[in-house]
C-alpha positions as CSV (number, residue, x, y, z in Angstrom):
1,M,-18.4,-13.0,-24.1
2,Q,-17.9,-9.8,-22.2
3,I,-14.4,-8.3,-22.5
4,G,-13.0,-6.1,-19.8
5,L,-9.4,-4.6,-19.2
6,F,-7.3,-5.0,-16.1
7,G,-4.9,-2.5,-14.7
8,I,-6.5,0.7,-15.2
9,N,-5.0,2.2,-11.9
10,T,-1.4,1.1,-12.1
11,G,1.8,1.6,-14.1
12,A,1.2,4.3,-16.8
13,C,-2.4,4.5,-15.9
14,A,-1.4,5.8,-12.4
15,N,-1.3,9.0,-14.4
16,P,-4.9,10.3,-14.4
17,S,-4.7,11.7,-17.9
18,T,-3.5,8.3,-19.2
19,A,-6.2,6.5,-17.3
20,A,-8.8,8.8,-18.6
21,E,-7.8,8.5,-22.2
22,T,-7.5,4.8,-21.9
23,A,-11.0,4.6,-20.3
24,R,-12.7,6.7,-23.1
25,R,-11.0,4.8,-25.8
26,A,-12.0,1.4,-24.2
27,E,-15.6,2.6,-23.9
28,A,-15.7,3.8,-27.5
29,A,-14.3,0.5,-28.6
30,G,-17.0,-1.4,-26.9
31,F,-15.2,-2.9,-23.9
32,E,-17.5,-4.0,-21.1
33,S,-15.6,-3.1,-18.1
34,L,-12.4,-1.5,-16.5
35,W,-10.8,-3.2,-13.5
36,T,-8.3,-2.0,-10.9
37,G,-5.9,-3.9,-8.9
38,E,-5.3,-3.2,-5.2
39,H,-2.4,-3.2,-2.6
40,V,-2.4,-0.4,0.1
41,V,1.3,-1.0,0.6
42,L,4.0,-3.3,-0.8
43,P,7.1,-4.7,1.1
44,D,10.2,-2.8,0.6
45,P,12.5,-4.4,-0.4
46,R,10.4,-6.8,-2.4
47,E,9.9,-10.2,-0.8
48,A,7.6,-13.2,-1.4
49,P,4.6,-13.2,-2.0
50,S,4.6,-9.6,-3.2
51,P,3.3,-9.2,-6.7
52,A,5.2,-6.1,-7.7
53,A,8.2,-3.9,-6.9
54,P,7.6,-1.4,-4.0
55,E,8.1,1.5,-6.4
56,T,5.1,0.3,-8.6
57,P,2.5,3.2,-8.7
58,M,-1.0,2.1,-7.8
59,L,-3.8,4.6,-7.4
60,H,-6.5,3.8,-4.8
61,P,-9.4,2.1,-6.7
62,P,-12.3,4.0,-5.3
63,A,-10.5,7.3,-6.0
64,L,-9.7,6.5,-9.5
65,L,-13.0,4.9,-10.3
66,A,-14.9,7.9,-9.1
67,F,-12.7,10.0,-11.3
68,L,-13.3,7.7,-14.4
69,A,-17.1,7.8,-13.6
70,G,-16.9,11.4,-14.8
71,Q,-14.9,10.5,-17.9
72,T,-17.3,7.7,-19.2
73,S,-20.9,6.9,-19.4
74,K,-21.5,3.3,-20.2
75,I,-18.5,1.1,-19.4
76,R,-18.7,-0.7,-16.1
77,L,-16.2,0.1,-13.5
78,A,-14.7,-2.7,-11.3
79,T,-12.5,-3.4,-8.3
80,G,-10.3,-6.3,-9.0
81,I,-10.1,-6.8,-6.1
82,T,-10.8,-4.9,-2.9
83,L,-9.2,-6.6,0.2
84,V,-12.3,-6.4,2.3
85,A,-10.6,-7.9,5.6
86,Q,-8.3,-4.9,5.6
87,R,-11.1,-2.3,6.0
88,N,-13.7,-1.2,8.4
89,P,-16.8,-2.7,6.8
90,V,-19.1,0.2,7.9
91,V,-16.7,2.8,6.3
92,L,-16.3,0.5,3.2
93,A,-20.0,0.1,2.8
94,K,-20.3,3.9,2.6
95,E,-17.4,4.2,0.2
96,I,-18.6,1.5,-2.2
97,G,-22.2,2.6,-1.9
98,S,-21.3,6.2,-2.8
99,L,-19.1,5.0,-5.6
100,D,-22.0,3.1,-7.2
101,V,-24.0,6.3,-6.9
102,L,-21.3,8.4,-8.6
103,C,-21.0,5.9,-11.5
104,D,-24.8,5.6,-11.9
105,G,-24.9,1.9,-11.0
106,R,-22.0,0.7,-13.2
107,L,-20.0,-0.7,-10.3
108,L,-18.8,-4.3,-10.1
109,F,-17.5,-5.0,-6.5
110,G,-14.6,-7.5,-6.9
111,I,-13.5,-8.6,-3.5
112,G,-10.9,-11.0,-1.9
113,A,-9.4,-12.0,1.4
114,G,-5.9,-11.1,0.5
115,Y,-2.6,-12.9,0.6
116,L,0.2,-10.4,1.4
117,H,0.9,-10.9,5.1
118,Q,3.4,-7.9,5.1
119,E,0.5,-5.6,4.2
120,F,-1.8,-6.9,6.8
121,A,0.9,-6.4,9.4
122,A,1.4,-2.8,8.4
123,L,-2.3,-2.3,8.7
124,G,-2.5,-3.9,12.2
125,V,-5.0,-6.5,10.9
126,D,-4.8,-10.1,12.0
127,F,-3.7,-12.1,8.9
128,A,-5.1,-15.5,10.1
129,S,-8.7,-14.2,10.5
130,R,-8.8,-12.6,7.1
131,G,-11.2,-15.2,5.6
132,A,-13.6,-15.2,8.4
133,R,-13.6,-11.3,8.5
134,T,-14.2,-11.2,4.7
135,D,-17.3,-13.4,5.0
136,E,-18.7,-11.4,8.0
137,Y,-17.9,-8.0,6.3
138,I,-19.7,-8.9,3.1
139,D,-22.8,-9.7,5.2
140,A,-22.5,-6.5,7.2
141,M,-22.2,-4.3,4.1
142,R,-25.2,-5.9,2.6
143,E,-27.1,-5.3,5.8
144,L,-26.2,-1.5,5.5
145,W,-27.2,-1.4,1.8
146,N,-30.5,-3.0,2.2
147,A,-32.0,-3.1,5.7
148,E,-34.5,-0.3,6.5
149,K,-32.9,-0.2,10.0
150,P,-29.6,-1.8,9.7
151,A,-28.3,-3.9,12.7
152,F,-25.6,-6.5,12.8
153,N,-24.2,-8.6,15.6
154,G,-21.1,-10.5,14.4
155,R,-17.7,-11.6,15.8
156,Y,-15.8,-8.8,14.3
157,V,-18.4,-6.1,13.6
158,K,-21.5,-5.0,15.5
159,F,-23.9,-2.1,14.9
160,S,-27.5,-1.0,15.5
161,G,-29.4,2.3,15.7
162,I,-27.6,3.7,12.6
163,N,-28.3,4.4,9.0
164,A,-26.2,5.5,6.0
165,Q,-27.7,7.3,2.9
166,P,-27.7,7.3,0.0
167,R,-27.9,3.7,-0.7
168,P,-26.2,2.2,-3.7
169,K,-27.8,2.8,-7.0
170,Q,-28.0,-0.9,-7.9
171,H,-30.8,-2.6,-6.0
172,G,-29.2,-4.8,-3.2
173,G,-25.9,-3.3,-3.8
174,P,-23.2,-3.7,-6.5
175,P,-22.6,-7.3,-7.5
176,V,-20.0,-9.0,-5.4
177,I,-17.4,-10.8,-7.6
178,V,-15.2,-13.0,-5.4
179,G,-11.6,-13.4,-6.4
180,G,-9.2,-16.3,-5.7
181,T,-8.7,-19.9,-6.0
182,S,-8.3,-21.2,-2.5
183,P,-11.0,-23.4,-1.0
184,G,-12.3,-20.5,1.1
185,A,-12.5,-18.2,-1.9
186,L,-14.5,-20.8,-4.0
187,K,-16.9,-21.4,-1.1
188,R,-17.3,-17.7,-0.7
189,A,-18.1,-17.3,-4.3
190,V,-20.8,-19.9,-4.1
191,Q,-22.4,-18.8,-0.9
192,R,-22.0,-15.0,-1.1
193,G,-21.0,-13.9,-4.6
194,Q,-22.8,-13.0,-7.8
195,G,-19.6,-13.8,-9.6
196,W,-16.2,-15.5,-9.3
197,Y,-12.9,-14.0,-10.7
198,G,-9.8,-16.0,-11.5
199,F,-6.6,-14.0,-12.1
200,A,-3.8,-15.1,-14.5
201,L,-5.3,-18.5,-15.1
202,D,-4.8,-20.3,-18.4
203,V,-7.6,-22.6,-19.8
204,P,-6.5,-25.9,-18.2
205,N,-6.2,-24.3,-14.7
206,T,-9.5,-22.5,-15.3
207,A,-11.1,-25.8,-16.0
208,K,-9.8,-27.3,-12.8
209,V,-11.1,-24.5,-10.7
210,L,-14.5,-24.5,-12.4
211,D,-14.8,-28.2,-11.7
212,A,-14.2,-27.4,-8.0
213,I,-16.8,-24.7,-8.0
214,R,-19.5,-27.0,-9.6
215,S,-18.7,-29.7,-7.1
216,L,-19.3,-27.1,-4.2
217,Q,-22.5,-26.0,-5.9
218,T,-23.9,-29.5,-5.4
219,T,-23.2,-29.4,-1.6
220,L,-23.4,-25.7,-0.5
221,A,-26.6,-23.8,-0.2
222,R,-26.8,-20.7,-2.4
223,P,-29.3,-17.9,-1.9
224,A,-31.5,-17.6,-4.8
225,T,-31.2,-13.8,-4.7
226,L,-27.6,-14.1,-5.9
227,G,-28.7,-15.5,-9.2
228,E,-26.5,-17.6,-11.5
229,L,-22.7,-17.4,-10.7
230,S,-20.9,-15.3,-13.4
231,I,-17.4,-16.4,-14.3
232,S,-14.6,-13.9,-15.0
233,V,-11.0,-14.7,-15.9
234,T,-7.9,-12.7,-16.6
235,P,-5.6,-14.8,-18.8
236,P,-1.8,-14.9,-18.1
237,V,-1.2,-13.6,-21.7
238,L,-3.1,-11.4,-24.2
239,P,-5.9,-13.7,-25.4
240,T,-6.7,-14.5,-29.0
241,R,-10.0,-15.2,-30.5
242,A,-9.4,-18.9,-30.4
243,M,-8.6,-18.6,-26.6
244,L,-11.8,-16.8,-26.1
245,E,-13.6,-19.9,-27.5
246,D,-11.8,-22.1,-25.3
247,Y,-12.7,-20.1,-22.2
248,A,-16.4,-19.8,-23.4
249,A,-16.6,-23.5,-23.7
250,L,-15.8,-23.9,-20.0
251,G,-18.6,-21.4,-19.0
252,V,-16.4,-18.3,-18.7
253,T,-18.6,-15.3,-19.2
254,R,-16.1,-12.4,-19.1
255,I,-12.5,-12.2,-20.1
256,I,-10.4,-9.4,-18.6
257,P,-7.0,-9.0,-20.4
258,M,-4.2,-7.3,-18.7
259,L,-3.1,-3.9,-20.1
260,R,0.5,-3.5,-21.1
261,N,0.9,-0.4,-19.1
262,N,4.5,0.4,-18.9
263,S,3.8,3.6,-21.0
264,A,0.9,5.6,-22.3
265,E,1.7,4.4,-25.8
266,T,1.7,0.7,-25.0
267,V,-1.5,1.0,-23.0
268,L,-3.5,2.5,-25.8
269,A,-1.7,0.3,-28.3
270,T,-3.0,-2.7,-26.2
271,V,-6.6,-1.4,-26.2
272,D,-6.4,-1.1,-30.0
273,K,-4.9,-4.5,-30.5
274,L,-7.4,-6.3,-28.4
275,H,-10.3,-4.4,-30.0
276,N,-9.0,-5.3,-33.5
277,E,-8.4,-9.0,-32.7
278,L,-11.3,-9.9,-30.4
279,F,-14.3,-7.8,-31.5
């Protein structure tokens, strides 16, 4: 079981010195990966379905992960998740490809369609088309990362006669790990993802989602180039060793506990606690 940490860009870790110290301690302790959350904006005042108060500090993931790439050498750096439909995919392909170069191929590209309609409204992006945009943008980014002469003719993005160098360090681009439990997200994971990521899911709910994924795998075509679908989960509470065994029995390959990051002291204490109890 690989063990990561979620929340390296928010709360106390929005302070770069705390994030750097946390990253170095996590790497020294043997954690496999560090994961960011993402919201460009939050509704103010807070209203459903916002996950956090509008005052919550949250550093932009590519900026922080580029910074942490210079603070670490082995631990993987992950977006958990990037809201692809909110971006221009040509710009995002360059941003993520550059980040993979900067971290020497350690990037995990967690993506999702998004659910916070207020955020989409602020960005001027059509909320209803977010799923279709996400699927198309993944394909467009992979074209930019892999084709000798990139060209794409989709509903939302079109390009030809262009190129963007350097390409990502990882052959084919960083692994795309699809977050979410909606039918569209699960279909996206099977058809376009190297992995699937479930957030704040306990063991029974993880089992239900994995049953749905396995059912889809019997009916949907999956490109052989994607390999076996990896399964990552963030539990709703700090996991115990017994919980790890329960998740592993379901086929989960990576657990990503949430950092307690209301202060620098509690962040580092969480890293130490998880290391002592899970390793």
